[in-house]
C-alpha positions in Angstrom: 163.4 100.2 31.4 166.7 99.8 29.4 165.6 97.0 27.1 162.6 98.3 25.1 161.6 101.8 23.8 157.9 101.1 24.0 155.7 102.4 26.8 155.9 105.3 29.3 157.9 106.1 32.4 157.4 108.9 35.0 160.1 111.5 36.0 161.5 109.7 38.9 162.4 106.4 37.2 163.7 108.4 34.2 166.0 110.5 36.4 167.3 107.3 38.2 167.8 105.6 34.8 169.8 108.6 33.4 172.0 108.8 36.5 172.7 105.1 36.2 173.6 105.4 32.5 175.9 108.4 33.0 177.6 106.7 35.9 178.2 103.5 34.0 179.6 105.5 31.0 181.9 107.5 33.3 183.0 104.4 35.1 183.8 102.5 31.9 185.8 105.5 30.5 187.7 106.0 33.8 188.6 102.3 33.9 189.5 102.2 30.2 191.8 105.2 30.0 195.1 104.1 28.5 194.1 100.4 28.4 194.6 98.3 25.3 191.1 96.8 25.6 189.3 100.1 25.5 188.7 100.2 21.7 187.7 96.5 21.2 185.5 96.5 24.3 184.1 99.9 23.3 182.7 98.4 20.1 180.4 96.4 22.4 179.9 98.8 25.3 179.0 102.0 23.4 176.3 100.6 21.2 174.7 98.8 24.2 174.8 102.1 26.1 173.3 104.1 23.3 170.5 101.5 22.9 169.7 101.7 26.6 169.8 105.5 26.6 167.4 105.6 23.6 165.0 103.2 25.4 164.9 105.4 28.6 164.6 108.6 26.6 161.9 107.3 24.3 159.8 106.1 27.2 160.0 109.5 28.9 159.3 111.2 25.6 156.2 109.0 25.2 155.0 110.1 28.6 155.3 113.7 27.5 153.3 112.8 24.3 156.2 113.1 21.9 157.7 110.7 19.4 160.5 108.5 20.7 162.5 109.4 17.6 163.4 112.7 19.4 165.7 110.5 21.6 168.2 110.2 18.7 168.7 114.0 18.8 169.2 114.0 22.5 171.8 111.2 22.3 173.6 113.0 19.5 173.5 116.3 21.5 174.9 114.4 24.6 177.7 113.0 22.4 178.8 116.5 21.5 179.0 117.7 25.1 180.5 114.5 26.7 182.7 115.0 28.7 182.5 118.7 28.1 181.5 120.9 25.1 184.6 122.0 23.3 183.4 123.5 20.0 180.5 125.5 18.5 178.6 122.3 17.8 179.1 121.4 21.4 177.2 124.5 22.4 174.3 123.4 20.1 174.5 120.0 21.8 174.4 121.7 25.2 171.2 123.5 24.1 169.6 120.2 23.1 170.6 118.6 26.4 169.3 121.5 28.4 166.0 121.4 26.6 165.8 117.6 27.3 166.6 118.2 30.9 163.8 120.6 31.4 161.3 118.8 29.1 161.9 115.3 30.4 163.3 115.8 33.9 161.1 118.6 35.2 157.8 118.7 33.4 155.0 116.3 34.2 153.8 113.7 31.7 150.5 113.8 30.0 147.5 113.0 32.2 145.5 110.0 31.1 146.2 107.7 28.2 147.9 108.9 25.1 148.9 107.0 21.9 151.7 105.3 23.8 149.5 103.9 26.5 148.2 104.8 29.9 150.4 106.5 32.5 152.1 104.1 34.9 151.0 105.8 38.0 147.2 105.3 37.2 145.8 101.9 38.0 143.9 100.4 35.1 140.7 98.5 35.9 139.7 95.5 33.9 136.6 95.8 31.7 133.6 94.1 33.2 
């Protein structure tokens, strides 16, 4: 789920993945507050976290029939509100994250196969 942006995922694994990503980010930042190693280790942790977040978001966007490139906008919007929105652009980021929450966390994926593959909850039968 966190290693490749191809394919589709349903709502439940998406929500679990997002909770895990946010918890890991919060844990890293809580442990790193005031530590000398925050910046050098952050150069490794943050890009890995962003890649994993884009993978999870892209898969869920694929399930909704959208391009995975929308994940970039959601990650940027999240960046503007983490840990809280503190500017006008933060309000715009909040709007993007709220849209993503409704679109990806609440609405069902497309039924049947789409250009990103079949849904994961439908068994595929081999051609005979």
